[in-house]
Backbone as JSON, one array per atom type, in Angstrom:
{
  "sequence": "XXXXXXXXXXXXXXXXXXXXXXXXXXXXXXXXXXXXXXXXXXXXXXXXXXXXXXXXXXXXXXXXXXXXXXXXXXXXXXXXXXXXXXXXXXXXXXXXXXXXXXXXXXX",
  "N": [[77.9, 92.12, 119.14], [80.63, 93.32, 120.96], [80.81, 95.05, 123.69], [81.61, 98.2, 122.67], [82.77, 97.41, 120.37], [82.67, 95.92, 117.1], [82.04, 92.77, 115.6], [83.09, 90.92, 112.92], [82.86, 88.12, 110.73], [84.64, 86.12, 108.46], [83.83, 83.88, 105.95], [85.19, 81.54, 103.99], [83.95, 80.09, 101.12], [84.43, 77.84, 99.14], [83.44, 76.0, 96.59], [81.5, 74.97, 98.26], [78.75, 75.27, 98.56], [76.55, 73.75, 99.47], [77.14, 73.29, 102.11], [77.49, 75.67, 103.45], [75.3, 76.84, 104.72], [74.99, 75.36, 107.07], [77.31, 76.12, 108.37], [76.84, 78.87, 108.76], [74.64, 78.72, 110.47], [75.81, 78.03, 112.83], [77.01, 80.24, 113.87], [78.05, 82.35, 116.53], [76.05, 84.42, 118.75], [77.26, 86.89, 119.16], [78.32, 87.82, 116.81], [78.36, 90.34, 114.39], [78.37, 90.76, 111.63], [78.62, 88.83, 108.64], [80.8, 87.78, 106.21], [80.68, 86.08, 103.29], [82.73, 84.51, 101.1], [83.05, 83.4, 97.86], [84.28, 81.07, 95.34], [83.62, 82.01, 92.87], [83.98, 84.65, 92.62], [82.29, 86.24, 94.08], [81.3, 88.19, 96.9], [79.41, 87.92, 99.69], [77.43, 89.72, 101.92], [76.2, 88.94, 104.94], [73.55, 89.28, 107.18], [73.4, 88.4, 110.47], [71.06, 86.57, 112.52], [67.83, 85.37, 113.7], [66.94, 84.38, 111.26], [69.05, 84.16, 108.57], [70.03, 86.84, 106.5], [70.79, 88.0, 103.32], [72.35, 90.96, 102.8], [73.89, 92.42, 101.1], [75.71, 92.11, 98.03], [78.6, 91.53, 96.19], [80.46, 91.51, 93.21], [83.52, 90.88, 91.68], [84.76, 91.7, 88.68], [87.2, 90.69, 86.51], [88.68, 92.71, 84.5], [91.03, 92.78, 82.97], [91.67, 90.03, 82.52], [89.34, 89.35, 81.21], [89.56, 90.76, 78.83], [91.66, 89.42, 77.63], [90.74, 86.77, 77.45], [88.49, 87.13, 75.95], [86.03, 86.89, 76.99], [83.55, 88.8, 78.16], [82.32, 88.61, 80.6], [83.93, 87.47, 82.47], [84.74, 86.52, 85.7], [86.63, 87.28, 88.57], [88.33, 84.81, 90.45], [88.55, 83.71, 93.82], [90.62, 82.28, 96.22], [91.49, 82.5, 98.76], [90.89, 83.69, 102.07], [89.51, 86.93, 102.68], [91.28, 89.79, 104.07], [91.42, 92.27, 106.64], [92.23, 95.66, 107.19], [92.22, 98.41, 109.11], [89.64, 100.29, 107.75], [89.57, 99.03, 105.39], [89.13, 96.31, 103.08], [90.88, 93.56, 101.89], [91.33, 91.54, 99.06], [92.62, 88.64, 97.62], [92.95, 87.74, 94.44], [93.02, 85.54, 91.55], [94.74, 86.83, 89.8], [95.18, 89.45, 90.74], [95.57, 91.74, 93.55], [93.06, 93.09, 95.48], [91.76, 96.07, 96.87], [89.24, 97.14, 98.9], [87.29, 99.74, 99.91], [85.26, 102.1, 101.58], [84.57, 105.14, 100.02], [85.54, 108.35, 101.1], [83.94, 111.48, 101.46], [85.14, 114.27, 99.66], [86.19, 117.61, 100.14]],
  "CA": [[78.75, 93.24, 119.49], [81.35, 93.19, 122.22], [80.95, 96.42, 124.15], [81.44, 99.1, 121.51], [83.44, 96.81, 119.21], [81.86, 95.08, 116.22], [82.74, 91.55, 115.23], [82.73, 90.37, 111.61], [83.46, 86.83, 110.46], [84.8, 85.82, 107.04], [83.64, 82.46, 105.68], [85.53, 81.15, 102.63], [83.02, 79.04, 100.67], [84.93, 77.42, 97.85], [82.74, 74.77, 96.2], [80.88, 74.5, 99.5], [77.41, 75.86, 98.63], [75.59, 72.95, 100.23], [77.53, 73.24, 103.52], [77.65, 76.99, 104.05], [74.16, 77.09, 105.61], [75.31, 74.74, 108.36], [78.34, 76.96, 109.0], [76.19, 80.11, 109.2], [73.75, 78.41, 111.59], [76.61, 77.84, 114.05], [77.65, 81.49, 114.28], [77.61, 82.8, 117.85], [75.2, 85.62, 118.75], [78.04, 88.12, 119.24], [78.76, 88.2, 115.46], [77.56, 91.43, 113.83], [78.32, 90.66, 110.18], [79.28, 87.66, 108.09], [81.19, 87.9, 104.81], [80.89, 84.79, 102.66], [83.48, 84.72, 99.87], [83.05, 82.15, 97.1], [85.31, 80.98, 94.3], [83.12, 82.6, 91.63], [84.25, 86.07, 92.65], [81.25, 86.95, 94.84], [81.36, 88.37, 98.34], [78.05, 88.11, 100.2], [77.36, 90.24, 103.27], [75.06, 88.29, 105.57], [73.16, 89.81, 108.48], [73.0, 87.29, 111.32], [69.82, 86.7, 113.27], [67.08, 84.13, 113.68], [67.03, 83.95, 109.87], [70.13, 84.92, 107.94], [69.56, 87.64, 105.37], [71.85, 88.61, 102.51], [72.05, 92.39, 102.68], [74.67, 92.99, 100.0], [76.49, 91.16, 97.23], [79.55, 92.22, 95.32], [81.24, 90.64, 92.34], [84.66, 91.56, 91.05], [85.03, 91.22, 87.32], [88.59, 90.93, 86.14], [88.63, 93.3, 83.16], [92.24, 92.38, 82.26], [91.52, 88.65, 82.06], [88.22, 89.32, 80.27], [90.02, 91.22, 77.53], [92.53, 88.38, 77.06], [89.96, 85.58, 77.14], [87.39, 87.47, 75.07], [84.78, 86.7, 77.72], [83.32, 90.04, 78.9], [81.71, 88.32, 81.9], [84.87, 86.71, 83.3], [84.81, 87.0, 87.07], [87.84, 86.9, 89.3], [88.13, 83.75, 91.44], [89.29, 83.93, 95.06], [90.86, 81.03, 96.93], [91.96, 82.82, 100.1], [89.96, 84.54, 102.81], [89.92, 88.33, 102.68], [91.77, 90.27, 105.35], [91.0, 93.63, 106.9], [93.15, 96.58, 107.85], [91.44, 99.64, 109.24], [88.32, 100.18, 107.12], [89.76, 98.43, 104.07], [89.12, 94.86, 102.94], [91.76, 93.13, 100.82], [91.0, 90.24, 98.47], [93.65, 88.16, 96.71], [92.37, 86.98, 93.35], [93.97, 84.74, 90.77], [95.72, 87.68, 89.13], [95.39, 90.76, 91.35], [95.19, 92.01, 94.93], [92.06, 94.14, 95.47], [91.49, 96.8, 98.12], [87.87, 97.68, 98.85], [87.1, 100.66, 101.04], [84.27, 103.14, 101.3], [85.19, 106.44, 99.73], [85.11, 109.46, 101.96], [83.63, 112.7, 100.69], [86.2, 115.27, 99.63], [85.64, 118.98, 100.1]],
  "C": [[79.37, 92.96, 120.85], [81.62, 94.59, 122.76], [80.66, 97.36, 123.0], [82.09, 98.55, 120.25], [82.44, 95.98, 118.4], [82.69, 93.89, 115.79], [82.2, 91.05, 113.89], [83.5, 89.07, 111.4], [83.52, 86.64, 108.95], [84.71, 84.31, 106.87], [84.04, 82.19, 104.24], [84.64, 79.97, 102.23], [83.4, 78.61, 99.26], [84.37, 76.04, 97.52], [82.04, 74.15, 97.4], [79.44, 74.99, 99.65], [76.46, 75.06, 99.51], [75.93, 72.89, 101.72], [77.54, 74.59, 104.21], [76.5, 77.33, 104.99], [74.4, 76.53, 107.0], [76.34, 75.58, 109.12], [77.71, 78.23, 109.54], [75.31, 79.86, 110.42], [74.51, 78.27, 112.9], [77.32, 79.11, 114.51], [77.14, 81.92, 115.66], [76.86, 84.14, 117.75], [75.99, 86.92, 118.78], [78.51, 88.61, 117.86], [77.8, 89.23, 114.88], [77.41, 91.33, 112.32], [79.1, 89.44, 109.73], [79.56, 87.93, 106.62], [81.45, 86.5, 104.28], [81.54, 85.06, 101.31], [83.53, 83.4, 99.12], [84.07, 82.2, 95.98], [84.83, 81.47, 92.95], [83.33, 84.1, 91.6], [83.23, 86.88, 93.43], [81.62, 87.05, 96.31], [79.94, 88.71, 98.78], [78.15, 88.64, 101.62], [76.06, 89.72, 103.88], [74.81, 88.93, 106.93], [72.71, 88.64, 109.35], [71.7, 87.6, 112.06], [69.1, 85.38, 113.26], [67.02, 83.51, 112.27], [68.1, 84.81, 109.21], [69.61, 85.6, 106.69], [70.76, 88.21, 104.63], [71.49, 90.07, 102.32], [72.88, 93.09, 101.61], [75.42, 91.86, 99.3], [77.37, 91.96, 96.3], [80.26, 91.18, 94.48], [82.36, 91.47, 91.75], [84.89, 90.91, 89.71], [86.44, 91.63, 86.95], [88.62, 91.41, 84.69], [89.84, 92.86, 82.34], [92.09, 90.98, 81.69], [90.39, 88.56, 81.03], [88.68, 89.76, 78.88], [90.92, 90.19, 76.85], [91.7, 87.18, 76.61], [88.85, 85.84, 76.13], [86.04, 87.28, 75.72], [84.52, 87.94, 78.56], [82.73, 89.82, 80.29], [82.64, 87.53, 82.8], [84.93, 87.33, 84.69], [86.07, 86.46, 87.73], [87.5, 85.82, 90.32], [89.04, 84.02, 92.63], [89.41, 82.61, 95.8], [91.45, 81.26, 98.31], [90.92, 83.7, 100.77], [90.44, 85.99, 102.71], [90.52, 88.7, 104.04], [91.47, 91.76, 105.43], [92.11, 94.4, 107.58], [92.45, 97.92, 107.91], [90.05, 99.43, 108.67], [88.4, 99.54, 105.74], [89.69, 96.91, 104.14], [89.99, 94.53, 101.74], [91.37, 91.73, 100.37], [92.12, 89.86, 97.51], [92.98, 87.28, 95.68], [93.43, 86.16, 92.64], [95.08, 85.6, 90.2], [96.09, 88.95, 89.88], [95.05, 90.75, 92.83], [94.25, 93.22, 94.89], [91.94, 94.76, 96.85], [90.11, 97.43, 97.96], [87.68, 98.5, 100.11], [86.1, 101.71, 100.64], [84.99, 104.46, 101.07], [84.66, 107.49, 100.69], [84.9, 110.68, 101.09], [84.79, 113.67, 100.78], [85.56, 116.64, 99.51], [86.35, 119.81, 99.08]]
}
């Protein structure tokens, strides 16, 4: 953390499973959260510390492509790093642009 600001780092890990550990080990202590995005459609939220811990995992399944391919388990592949605007995270997949944001309670 830098003062009251939080610092998150995005690590694109496309066919890099054996090297990502080395990348995570080199993260500076000021990093509060690490998002590892792989080409299988998974985003891993990693908590930095003496030992890195995966605290969340999300997969985006491309329903449109699954219906065309007949494979109900087709997952969207991502080849670009996500970007953030406000509290939203945007992911560019092979076919779609995704916006992920926590829903706020409505009254």
